[in-house]
Every structure is written in structure tokens, then in C-alpha cells.
DRENDO-1510 file (C-alpha; in Angstrom, 1 decimal, always signed):
<recs>
REC; n; res; u; v; w
REC; 1; MET; +0.0; +0.0; +0.0 .
REC; 2; ARG; +2.9; +2.5; +0.7 .
REC; 3; ARG; +4.3; +1.9; -2.8 .
REC; 4; ARG; +0.9; +2.1; -4.2 .
REC; 5; GLY; +0.1; +5.8; -2.1 .
REC; 6; TYR; +3.6; +6.9; -3.0 .
REC; 7; ILE; +2.8; +6.6; -6.8 .
REC; 8; TYR; -0.7; +8.2; -6.5 .
REC; 9; MET; +0.7; +11.2; -4.8 .
REC; 10; TYR; +3.3; +12.1; -7.3 .
REC; 11; VAL; +0.6; +11.6; -10.2 .
REC; 12; LEU; -1.7; +14.4; -8.5 .
REC; 13; LEU; +1.5; +16.5; -8.3 .
REC; 14; ALA; +2.4; +16.0; -11.9 .
REC; 15; SER; -1.5; +16.4; -13.2 .
REC; 16; ALA; -1.5; +19.7; -11.6 .
REC; 17; GLY; +1.3; +21.2; -14.0 .
REC; 18; CYS; +0.8; +19.5; -17.6 .
REC; 19; ASP; -0.5; +22.5; -19.4 .
REC; 20; TYR; +1.9; +23.0; -22.8 .
REC; 21; GLY; +0.0; +25.4; -24.5 .
REC; 22; PHE; -2.8; +25.8; -26.9 .
REC; 23; ARG; -3.3; +23.2; -29.3 .
REC; 24; PRO; -6.7; +22.9; -31.6 .
REC; 25; GLU; -8.7; +20.3; -30.1 .
REC; 26; THR; -9.2; +18.5; -33.1 .
REC; 27; LEU; -5.5; +18.3; -34.3 .
REC; 28; VAL; -3.6; +15.2; -32.4 .
REC; 29; GLU; +0.2; +16.3; -32.6 .
REC; 30; ASN; +1.4; +14.8; -29.2 .
REC; 31; LEU; +0.1; +12.8; -26.3 .
REC; 32; ARG; -3.7; +12.6; -26.1 .
REC; 33; LEU; -6.2; +10.7; -24.5 .
REC; 34; ILE; -9.5; +11.1; -26.3 .
REC; 35; GLY; -11.5; +8.2; -25.5 .
REC; 36; ILE; -12.5; +5.7; -22.6 .
REC; 37; ASN; -14.5; +2.9; -23.2 .
REC; 38; ALA; -16.0; +0.5; -20.6 .
REC; 39; SER; -17.1; -2.8; -21.7 .
REC; 40; PRO; -20.1; -3.4; -20.7 .
REC; 41; ALA; -20.9; +0.3; -20.5 .
REC; 42; ASN; -22.9; +0.1; -17.4 .
REC; 43; VAL; -22.7; -2.3; -14.2 .
REC; 44; ARG; -24.9; -3.7; -11.2 .
REC; 45; PRO; -23.4; -4.1; -7.9 .
REC; 46; GLY; -20.8; -7.0; -7.5 .
REC; 47; GLU; -20.0; -6.7; -11.3 .
REC; 48; SER; -16.9; -5.4; -13.1 .
REC; 49; THR; -16.3; -3.7; -16.4 .
REC; 50; GLN; -13.3; -3.5; -18.6 .
REC; 51; LEU; -11.6; -0.3; -19.4 .
REC; 52; THR; -9.6; +0.8; -22.6 .
REC; 53; ALA; -8.2; +4.0; -23.3 .
REC; 54; LEU; -7.4; +5.5; -26.8 .
REC; 55; ILE; -4.1; +7.1; -26.3 .
REC; 56; LEU; -2.6; +8.7; -29.3 .
REC; 57; ASP; +1.2; +10.0; -29.4 .
REC; 58; PRO; +2.2; +10.6; -33.1 .
REC; 59; SER; +5.4; +12.1; -31.6 .
REC; 60; ARG; +6.8; +9.0; -30.1 .
REC; 61; SER; +7.1; +5.5; -31.7 .
REC; 62; MET; +7.2; +4.0; -28.3 .
REC; 63; PRO; +3.7; +3.6; -26.6 .
REC; 64; SER; +2.7; +5.8; -23.4 .
REC; 65; THR; +2.1; +4.5; -20.0 .
REC; 66; VAL; -1.2; +4.9; -18.3 .
REC; 67; LEU; -1.9; +4.5; -14.6 .
REC; 68; TRP; -5.7; +3.8; -13.6 .
REC; 69; ILE; -7.0; +5.0; -10.3 .
REC; 70; GLY; -10.4; +4.1; -8.9 .
REC; 71; CYS; -12.7; +5.8; -6.6 .
REC; 72; GLU; -15.6; +3.8; -4.9 .
REC; 73; ALA; -19.0; +5.2; -5.8 .
REC; 74; ASP; -21.4; +6.9; -3.3 .
REC; 75; PRO; -24.6; +4.9; -2.8 .
REC; 76; TYR; -26.4; +8.1; -2.3 .
REC; 77; ASN; -25.3; +9.5; -5.5 .
REC; 78; LEU; -24.0; +12.6; -3.8 .
REC; 79; ASN; -21.1; +12.9; -5.6 .
REC; 80; ARG; -18.9; +12.2; -2.2 .
REC; 81; SER; -15.4; +10.8; -3.1 .
REC; 82; PRO; -11.8; +12.0; -3.2 .
REC; 83; CYS; -12.4; +11.5; -7.2 .
REC; 84; ALA; -15.3; +13.9; -7.3 .
REC; 85; ASN; -13.4; +17.1; -5.9 .
REC; 86; PRO; -11.3; +19.0; -8.5 .
REC; 87; ASP; -9.5; +20.7; -5.4 .
REC; 88; VAL; -8.8; +17.4; -3.6 .
REC; 89; LEU; -7.6; +16.3; -7.2 .
REC; 90; THR; -4.8; +19.0; -7.5 .
REC; 91; ASP; -3.9; +18.7; -3.5 .
REC; 92; SER; -1.6; +15.5; -3.0 .
REC; 93; ALA; -1.7; +16.2; +0.7 .
REC; 94; SER; -5.6; +16.1; +0.8 .
REC; 95; LEU; -5.4; +12.8; -1.0 .
REC; 96; THR; -2.9; +11.2; +1.3 .
REC; 97; GLY; -3.6; +12.8; +4.7 .
REC; 98; GLY; +0.3; +13.6; +4.6 .
REC; 99; THR; +0.7; +9.8; +5.5 .
REC; 100; GLY; +1.6; +8.4; +2.0 .
REC; 101; THR; -1.1; +6.1; +1.7 .
REC; 102; LEU; -4.1; +6.1; -0.5 .
REC; 103; PRO; -7.3; +7.5; +1.0 .
REC; 104; PRO; -10.0; +5.4; +2.0 .
REC; 105; GLY; -12.1; +4.2; -1.0 .
REC; 106; VAL; -9.1; +4.9; -3.7 .
REC; 107; SER; -7.1; +2.3; -5.6 .
REC; 108; ILE; -5.1; +1.6; -8.3 .
REC; 109; ILE; -6.8; -0.7; -10.8 .
REC; 110; GLY; -4.5; -1.0; -13.6 .
REC; 111; PHE; -1.4; -0.2; -14.9 .
REC; 112; GLY; -1.0; +0.1; -19.1 .
REC; 113; PRO; -3.9; +0.7; -21.8 .
REC; 114; ARG; -6.0; -1.1; -19.9 .
REC; 115; ALA; -7.8; -1.5; -16.5 .
REC; 116; THR; -10.7; -3.2; -14.4 .
REC; 117; TYR; -13.4; -1.6; -12.3 .
REC; 118; SER; -15.3; -3.5; -10.0 .
REC; 119; VAL; -18.0; -2.7; -7.9 .
REC; 120; PRO; -18.6; -4.4; -4.5 .
REC; 121; ALA; -22.0; -6.3; -4.1 .
REC; 122; THR; -22.9; -4.6; -1.0 .
REC; 123; LEU; -22.7; -1.1; -2.6 .
REC; 124; PHE; -26.5; -0.1; -2.0 .
REC; 125; ASP; -26.6; -2.0; +1.3 .
REC; 126; PRO; -27.1; +1.5; +3.3 .
REC; 127; LEU; -30.3; +2.1; +1.2 .
REC; 128; GLU; -34.0; +0.5; +2.0 .
REC; 129; THR; -34.5; -2.3; -0.5 .
REC; 130; ASN; -37.2; +0.0; -2.1 .
REC; 131; ASP; -35.5; +3.0; -2.5 .
REC; 132; PRO; -35.7; +4.4; -5.9 .
REC; 133; ARG; -31.8; +5.2; -5.8 .
REC; 134; ARG; -31.0; +1.6; -6.4 .
REC; 135; MET; -32.8; +1.8; -9.7 .
REC; 136; SER; -31.7; +5.5; -10.5 .
REC; 137; GLY; -28.1; +4.6; -9.7 .
REC; 138; THR; -24.7; +6.7; -8.9 .
REC; 139; VAL; -21.5; +6.7; -10.7 .
REC; 140; GLY; -18.3; +5.2; -9.9 .
REC; 141; THR; -15.2; +7.8; -11.1 .
REC; 142; VAL; -12.1; +6.3; -12.5 .
REC; 143; LEU; -9.0; +8.6; -13.2 .
REC; 144; ALA; -6.8; +7.8; -16.3 .
REC; 145; PHE; -3.3; +9.4; -15.9 .
REC; 146; ALA; -1.2; +9.1; -19.2 .
REC; 147; VAL; +2.6; +9.8; -19.4 .
REC; 148; ALA; +4.4; +10.3; -22.3 .
REC; 149; GLU; +7.1; +7.6; -21.5 .
REC; 150; THR; +7.3; +3.6; -21.3 .
REC; 151; VAL; +7.3; +2.8; -17.6 .
REC; 152; SER; +7.4; -1.0; -16.4 .
REC; 153; PRO; +4.8; -1.8; -13.6 .
REC; 154; ALA; +7.7; -3.2; -11.9 .
REC; 155; ALA; +9.5; +0.3; -11.9 .
REC; 156; PRO; +10.8; +1.3; -8.2 .
REC; 157; PRO; +9.6; +3.9; -6.5 .
REC; 158; GLU; +12.5; +5.9; -6.9 .
REC; 159; GLU; +12.6; +5.8; -11.0 .
REC; 160; LEU; +8.9; +6.8; -10.5 .
REC; 161; GLN; +9.3; +9.8; -8.4 .
REC; 162; ALA; +12.2; +10.7; -11.0 .
REC; 163; LEU; +9.6; +10.8; -13.9 .
REC; 164; PHE; +6.7; +12.5; -12.0 .
REC; 165; GLU; +8.9; +15.2; -11.1 .
REC; 166; ARG; +9.8; +15.5; -14.7 .
REC; 167; VAL; +6.5; +15.7; -15.5 .
REC; 168; GLN; +5.7; +18.5; -13.1 .
REC; 169; ARG; +8.5; +20.5; -14.5 .
REC; 170; LYS; +7.0; +20.0; -17.8 .
REC; 171; GLU; +9.7; +18.3; -19.3 .
REC; 172; VAL; +7.4; +15.2; -19.8 .
REC; 173; ARG; +3.9; +15.3; -21.3 .
REC; 174; SER; +1.1; +14.0; -19.2 .
REC; 175; VAL; -2.6; +13.8; -19.8 .
REC; 176; LEU; -5.4; +13.1; -16.7 .
REC; 177; ALA; -8.9; +12.0; -17.8 .
REC; 178; ILE; -12.0; +11.4; -15.9 .
REC; 179; PHE; -14.6; +9.0; -16.5 .
REC; 180; ARG; -17.5; +7.8; -15.1 .
REC; 181; ILE; -19.1; +4.7; -14.9 .
REC; 182; GLN; -23.2; +4.0; -14.2 .
REC; 183; ILE; -24.3; +1.7; -11.6 .
REC; 184; SER; -27.6; +0.9; -10.8 .
REC; 185; GLU; -29.6; -2.3; -9.9 .
REC; 186; SER; -31.6; -1.9; -13.2 .
REC; 187; MET; -31.9; -4.9; -15.4 .
REC; 188; VAL; -31.6; -2.6; -18.5 .
REC; 189; ARG; -28.2; -2.4; -19.9 .
REC; 190; ASN; -26.9; +0.5; -22.0 .
REC; 191; ALA; -24.7; -0.7; -25.1 .
REC; 192; ASN; -21.6; +1.2; -26.4 .
REC; 193; PRO; -22.7; +2.9; -29.9 .
REC; 194; THR; -21.1; +1.6; -33.0 .
REC; 195; VAL; -20.7; +2.8; -36.4 .
REC; 196; ASP; -20.9; +1.1; -39.5 .
REC; 197; SER; -19.1; +3.2; -42.3 .
REC; 198; LEU; -17.6; +6.6; -43.2 .
REC; 199; VAL; -19.4; +8.7; -45.7 .
REC; 200; VAL; -17.2; +11.0; -47.9 .
REC; 201; GLY; -18.7; +13.4; -50.1 .
REC; 202; GLY; -21.8; +11.5; -49.8 .
REC; 203; GLU; -20.4; +8.4; -50.7 .
REC; 204; VAL; -19.9; +5.5; -48.3 .
REC; 205; TRP; -16.3; +4.8; -48.3 .
REC; 206; PRO; -14.7; +1.1; -48.7 .
REC; 207; ARG; -14.6; -0.4; -45.6 .
REC; 208; GLY; -10.3; -1.0; -44.7 .
REC; 209; ALA; -9.5; +1.5; -47.2 .
REC; 210; ARG; -7.6; +4.8; -46.6 .
REC; 211; MET; -9.5; +7.9; -47.5 .
REC; 212; LEU; -8.2; +9.4; -50.5 .
REC; 213; VAL; -7.9; +13.2; -50.2 .
REC; 214; ARG; -6.1; +16.3; -52.1 .
REC; 215; GLU; -3.9; +18.9; -50.5 .
REC; 216; LYS; -6.3; +21.7; -49.1 .
REC; 217; GLU; -9.6; +20.1; -50.6 .
REC; 218; PRO; -12.6; +20.0; -48.2 .
REC; 219; VAL; -14.4; +16.9; -48.2 .
REC; 220; THR; -17.8; +16.4; -46.2 .
REC; 221; LEU; -18.0; +13.7; -43.8 .
REC; 222; ASP; -20.7; +11.7; -41.9 .
REC; 223; LEU; -20.9; +8.4; -40.3 .
REC; 224; VAL; -23.4; +5.7; -40.8 .
REC; 225; ALA; -24.7; +4.0; -37.4 .
REC; 226; PRO; -27.0; +1.0; -36.9 .
REC; 227; ASP; -30.5; +1.4; -35.3 .
REC; 228; SER; -29.5; -0.8; -32.7 .
REC; 229; SER; -27.3; +2.3; -31.5 .
REC; 230; PHE; -30.2; +4.7; -31.1 .
REC; 231; GLU; -31.4; +2.7; -27.7 .
REC; 232; ALA; -34.7; +3.7; -26.1 .
REC; 233; TYR; -34.7; +4.3; -22.3 .
REC; 234; GLU; -36.6; +5.9; -19.9 .
REC; 235; VAL; -36.0; +9.0; -17.6 .
REC; 236; SER; -38.0; +9.5; -14.4 .
REC; 237; THR; -39.1; +13.5; -14.6 .
REC; 238; PRO; -41.5; +15.3; -11.9 .
REC; 239; GLU; -44.3; +14.4; -14.6 .
REC; 240; GLY; -43.6; +11.0; -14.4 .
REC; 241; ILE; -41.7; +8.4; -16.6 .
REC; 242; GLU; -40.7; +9.6; -20.0 .
REC; 243; GLN; -39.4; +7.7; -23.1 .
REC; 244; ARG; -36.5; +8.8; -24.6 .
REC; 245; THR; -34.1; +7.8; -27.4 .
REC; 246; GLU; -30.4; +8.5; -27.3 .
REC; 247; ARG; -28.6; +10.9; -29.2 .
REC; 248; ILE; -25.4; +10.2; -30.6 .
REC; 249; LEU; -22.6; +12.8; -30.0 .
REC; 250; VAL; -19.4; +12.7; -32.4 .
REC; 251; ALA; -15.9; +14.3; -31.7 .
REC; 252; TRP; -13.7; +14.8; -34.9 .
REC; 253; TYR; -9.8; +14.4; -34.5 .
REC; 254; SER; -7.1; +14.1; -36.9 .
REC; 255; THR; -3.3; +13.9; -37.0 .
REC; 256; ALA; -3.2; +16.8; -39.6 .
REC; 257; GLY; -6.0; +18.8; -41.3 .
REC; 258; ARG; -8.8; +20.7; -40.1 .
REC; 259; PHE; -12.8; +20.5; -39.4 .
REC; 260; SER; -15.4; +23.0; -39.9 .
REC; 261; GLU; -17.2; +21.2; -37.0 .
REC; 262; GLU; -15.5; +19.8; -34.1 .
REC; 263; ARG; -18.9; +18.2; -32.6 .
REC; 264; THR; -21.6; +16.9; -34.5 .
REC; 265; ALA; -24.6; +14.6; -33.7 .
REC; 266; LEU; -25.3; +11.5; -35.9 .
REC; 267; ARG; -28.7; +11.7; -38.0 .
REC; 268; GLU; -29.5; +15.2; -36.8 .
REC; 269; GLY; -28.5; +17.1; -40.5 .
REC; 270; VAL; -25.2; +18.6; -39.6 .
REC; 271; GLN; -22.2; +17.1; -41.2 .
REC; 272; THR; -18.6; +18.2; -40.7 .
REC; 273; ILE; -15.9; +19.4; -43.6 .
REC; 274; PHE; -12.8; +18.1; -43.6 .
REC; 275; THR; -10.1; +20.1; -45.4 .
REC; 276; ALA; -7.0; +18.3; -46.0 .
REC; 277; PRO; -3.4; +19.5; -45.2 .
REC; 278; GLY; -1.6; +21.5; -47.8 .
REC; 279; ALA; +2.0; +21.9; -48.9 .
REC; 280; GLY; +3.3; +25.3; -48.2 .
REC; 281; ASP; +1.0; +25.8; -45.0 .
REC; 282; GLU; +3.3; +26.1; -42.1 .
REC; 283; LYS; +0.3; +25.4; -39.8 .
REC; 284; ASP; -0.8; +22.4; -41.6 .
REC; 285; PRO; +1.7; +21.0; -43.7 .
REC; 286; VAL; +1.4; +17.7; -45.8 .
REC; 287; PRO; +2.6; +14.8; -43.6 .
REC; 288; GLU; +5.4; +12.8; -43.8 .
REC; 289; LYS; +4.7; +9.8; -46.5 .
REC; 290; ARG; +1.7; +11.8; -47.0 .
REC; 291; THR; -0.4; +9.8; -44.7 .
REC; 292; GLY; -2.6; +10.5; -41.5 .
REC; 293; SER; -5.8; +9.6; -39.9 .
REC; 294; LEU; -9.3; +10.7; -38.7 .
REC; 295; TYR; -10.6; +9.5; -35.2 .
REC; 296; THR; -14.1; +9.4; -34.5 .
REC; 297; VAL; -15.0; +9.4; -30.6 .
REC; 298; LEU; -18.7; +8.5; -30.1 .
REC; 299; ARG; -20.7; +9.0; -27.0 .
REC; 300; ASP; -24.4; +8.6; -26.4 .
REC; 301; THR; -26.9; +10.3; -24.1 .
REC; 302; ARG; -25.9; +8.1; -21.3 .
REC; 303; GLY; -22.3; +8.0; -21.1 .
REC; 304; ALA; -21.2; +4.9; -23.1 .
REC; 305; GLN; -18.2; +5.8; -25.4 .
REC; 306; ALA; -16.7; +4.1; -28.5 .
REC; 307; TRP; -14.1; +5.4; -31.4 .
REC; 308; LYS; -12.7; +4.2; -34.7 .
REC; 309; GLU; -10.1; +5.1; -36.9 .
REC; 310; TRP; -10.0; +6.2; -40.5 .
REC; 311; PRO; -6.4; +6.5; -42.1 .
REC; 312; PHE; -6.1; +8.9; -45.1 .
REC; 313; PHE; -3.6; +9.5; -47.9 .
REC; 314; VAL; -2.9; +12.9; -49.6 .
REC; 315; CYS; -2.8; +12.6; -53.0 .
REC; 316; ASP; +0.5; +13.0; -55.1 .
REC; 317; ASP; -0.6; +14.0; -58.5 .
REC; 318; ALA; +3.1; +13.7; -59.5 .
REC; 319; ALA; +2.9; +10.0; -59.0 .
REC; 320; PRO; +2.9; +7.6; -61.8 .
REC; 321; ALA; -0.4; +5.9; -62.6 .
REC; 322; PRO; -0.6; +2.4; -61.9 .
REC; 323; SER; -1.2; -0.3; -64.6 .
REC; 324; VAL; -2.7; -3.8; -63.8 .
REC; 325; THR; -2.1; -6.5; -66.5 .
REC; 326; SER; -3.2; -9.9; -64.7 .
REC; 327; VAL; -4.8; -10.8; -61.6 .
REC; 328; ASP; -4.0; -14.3; -59.6 .
REC; 329; TRP; -7.6; -14.8; -58.1 .
REC; 330; PRO; -6.7; -16.9; -54.9 .
REC; 331; SER; -8.6; -20.4; -54.6 .
REC; 332; ASP; -8.8; -19.8; -50.7 .
REC; 333; VAL; -9.1; -17.4; -48.0 .
REC; 334; MET; -5.4; -18.3; -46.8 .
REC; 335; THR; -4.0; -17.3; -50.3 .
REC; 336; PRO; -3.6; -13.8; -51.0 .
REC; 337; LEU; -5.0; -12.3; -54.0 .
REC; 338; VAL; -1.8; -11.1; -56.7 .
REC; 339; LEU; -1.8; -8.0; -59.0 .
REC; 340; HIS; +0.8; -7.9; -62.1 .
REC; 341; GLY; +1.4; -5.1; -64.0 .
REC; 342; THR; +3.6; -2.1; -63.9 .
REC; 343; GLN; +4.2; +0.8; -61.3 .
REC; 344; LEU; +1.9; -0.9; -58.8 .
REC; 345; ASP; +3.9; +0.8; -56.1 .
REC; 346; SER; +1.5; +3.5; -56.7 .
REC; 347; LEU; -1.2; +1.7; -55.5 .
REC; 348; VAL; -2.9; +2.4; -52.5 .
REC; 349; ASP; -5.8; +0.2; -51.9 .
REC; 350; VAL; -7.4; -2.6; -53.6 .
REC; 351; ILE; -11.1; -2.6; -53.4 .
REC; 352; VAL; -13.4; -5.8; -53.7 .
REC; 353; GLU; -17.0; -6.1; -53.0 .
REC; 354; GLY; -17.0; -2.9; -51.0 .
REC; 355; ALA; -14.0; -3.4; -48.8 .
REC; 356; ALA; -10.2; -3.2; -49.2 .
REC; 357; LEU; -7.8; -6.1; -49.4 .
REC; 358; GLU; -6.2; -6.5; -46.0 .
REC; 359; ARG; -2.5; -6.8; -45.1 .
REC; 360; PRO; -1.5; -5.1; -48.8 .
REC; 361; SER; +1.8; -4.9; -49.6 .
REC; 362; PHE; +4.3; -4.3; -52.6 .
REC; 363; ASP; +7.0; -6.7; -53.8 .
REC; 364; SER; +9.7; -4.7; -55.4 .
REC; 365; ALA; +11.6; -7.7; -56.4 .
REC; 366; SER; +8.6; -9.2; -58.5 .
REC; 367; GLY; +6.6; -5.6; -59.1 .
REC; 368; THR; +3.5; -7.4; -58.0 .
REC; 369; PHE; +0.7; -5.9; -55.4 .
REC; 370; SER; -0.9; -8.5; -53.0 .
REC; 371; GLY; -3.3; -8.8; -50.2 .
REC; 372; PHE; -5.8; -11.0; -48.6 .
REC; 373; LEU; -9.5; -10.8; -49.2 .
REC; 374; PRO; -11.6; -9.0; -46.6 .
REC; 375; SER; -13.9; -10.9; -44.4 .
REC; 376; GLY; -17.1; -11.9; -46.1 .
REC; 377; VAL; -15.9; -11.7; -49.7 .
REC; 378; GLY; -15.9; -14.9; -51.5 .
REC; 379; VAL; -12.9; -16.7; -53.7 .
REC; 380; MET; -14.9; -16.4; -57.0 .
REC; 381; PRO; -13.6; -13.6; -59.4 .
REC; 382; GLN; -14.9; -10.0; -59.0 .
REC; 383; SER; -14.4; -6.6; -60.4 .
REC; 384; LEU; -11.6; -4.7; -58.7 .
REC; 385; THR; -11.7; -1.1; -58.0 .
REC; 386; LEU; -8.1; +0.4; -57.9 .
REC; 387; HIS; -7.1; +3.4; -55.7 .
REC; 388; ALA; -4.1; +4.9; -56.7 .
REC; 389; ARG; -1.5; +7.5; -55.1 .
REC; 390; ASN; -2.6; +10.4; -57.8 .
REC; 391; CYS; -6.2; +10.1; -56.4 .
REC; 392; ALA; -7.4; +8.1; -59.4 .
REC; 393; ARG; -10.1; +5.2; -58.9 .
REC; 394; GLU; -10.2; +2.9; -61.5 .
REC; 395; ILE; -12.7; -0.1; -62.0 .
REC; 396; ARG; -11.0; -3.5; -63.4 .
REC; 397; GLY; -13.3; -6.6; -64.4 .
REC; 398; PRO; -12.6; -10.1; -63.3 .
</recs>
């Protein structure tokens, strides 16, 4: 317990000083923690949920480190816990009581990209069996503290102390995120939202394919989600029980480029325009290798979260056009599809039945391009759509 309290004290000290200057909300350049997912999204007393963080840091090749801290829920839902008080969060003395140990109801629940939050079966024992708060529920609070260094869970206290002191001096980047988990005795479950596809300029983009954009080109983006993600639920109001349907809000992020709308809501008529990065733009240049990623973080009305990455490629008009002379169609899903021709290193993706070949690669020795059939696609010859580095999209027969 002493070592854990020691870690916790330095985490909170460090988190008080991690402002590294203004960055556009949607632009991911350095360490960012932009989403936390709980599966299941809500729990009952005696259950656990698995937590995962979406941690991004294009400035580093090594993984970042996350320390997860969980606070026990207040059965009365009066927001009474060390994790619920912003003043306490930045005051290590209040948290530790000057003893170097964790305060009651606080524990380290994970070290790394995942953690487990467990709810005691006795959480609502202080309430009467017919108390409506058992059904309306309360929240469990989790703190995720990410540091832009790779740290071993077995690191000695001296190493951790030195790390968090560097964080406090702003020599190492850090991010502190707060996430709340819904807890009740209700049998109604809230599912995490899902998304089926990305819509680019009114066209459903092929599954698994990199989005093609030209430098400084504005394109309209939207998402398609299944009806099951818009769940019906009940809310208790002074007038009685009210039936509602979830809204799904989307936060947009990217490693390059700009968005006209940082936040949108699905099926509400508001789309976002993504303007691709461009050469000569010092604030938003074309990225190295001309590649980047969009990220969409979905959050429903009741707090469930999910996300998805959408890679993109900034087209190069000077790239040569690929030419396919023949295709070796596989006899089974374990064998790759192989394209023969010229300038095939200019291919970005090969689309079969609305999805990109998986694990695509160009073999410079043979000059061939290959990849495996996407899931759900049969081995009978189909037409192919070729996506090229110069933004050309060509349909080729079997």
C-alpha cells in the first residue's frame, strides 16, 4: 500500500502542471487521451467492467503509460469521494492525508492501456430495499493518468518519483482524464454505440480503405450507425416516466487537416467538412509519407463511448499511374490475391466488394501487389477498384 500511495501522490502532483500551451482541439500532434471505453457500459453491484483508453502520440514510436485510479461509488449519489472534488485532485496532501497512503475508497486498478473497475455487491446496502436510488443509480469515478514515456509496472519508487518530477517540471507530457461509470440495480443495459461506415462526399467509403484527399481539398464527412445504437430508455421526471431515444454525439480528431465542426450529432443533419493539409501551409503541412488518420469518438446520451480510426492518404498528382495486366485470384481465403503490372507501388488500396484487401503489400523484387480477401468476400473472381496515389480510382473486371 505504501508504494501505491507513493505513486498516487506523485501522479496528482504531476497532473497539476501539464499545460503545454494551446493546441487545436481536433489536432493530434502529441500525447492525447481522447476516449475511454467501458465494456459493459454500465454495471450492477457485484459486477466488473473492462476499461480501455484511446491514447495517441504521433510524436513518439514507443507506447505511452497509463496509470488507472478508481474511486468507490457513493450509494447516495451525492458525489462524495476523493475523485469527485477538483480541489482535492490537485492537492496531494488532501489525498494522502500526509501519510503517503491512498485515501479510503481509492485504489490503483490498472497500469497500462487497460484496467478493471469492480463494484462491491454491498454498494447499495445502506439504502432501503425499495429506495428508488437503487434503480436510478450512481456513478463510479475513474482517473486515467497518461505519461509520454514507457514505464514498467515493476519500476521502483525512485524511478517513478523521478518521472513524475519531470512531468511536474513540464519535461514530460502528461494527460489526466476523468471517466464515470453508471451503476444501478436496473436490468436495463446500455450498449456502447457502434458505427458502420464513413461517408465521404456523400459516398460510403470502402471498408478498410484509406480515404483519398487532395491537398487543401474540403470534403464533407458523415457517419452511418445502425438503428441498434439509438437505444430507447426511460427517464424519471417530476411529471412521471418519460420515454426517450439516445442521441449520439461525435467528436472529430485528426493527425493533420482541419474540421469545420469539431462536434456533430448523428442523424441530425449536421455534417463536418474536413480540409486536407496542404503543401506550403506552415501550420498544416502535408505529413511525412503523405499519410494520416482521422478519429471519431462516439458518446451516447447515457455516457457510453466508442471510437474508430479512419486512415487517409494525401494524393500526389506527380505519382505515376499504376497499370494492372493480370490478377491471380486466390483459391481460398488463406492465399493472397496477386496483381501483376507496372507501377503497382503507386497503388494505395485494392477494393473488392466494397472492402479493401487486408495486409496489402508491394513486392519490389517481382513488381507485384498482393493482399488477402476481406472478410465476407468469396473466392470467385470479382471486379476490382484500384485506388492510386494520384487519387485515380479505376474499376477493373475479373
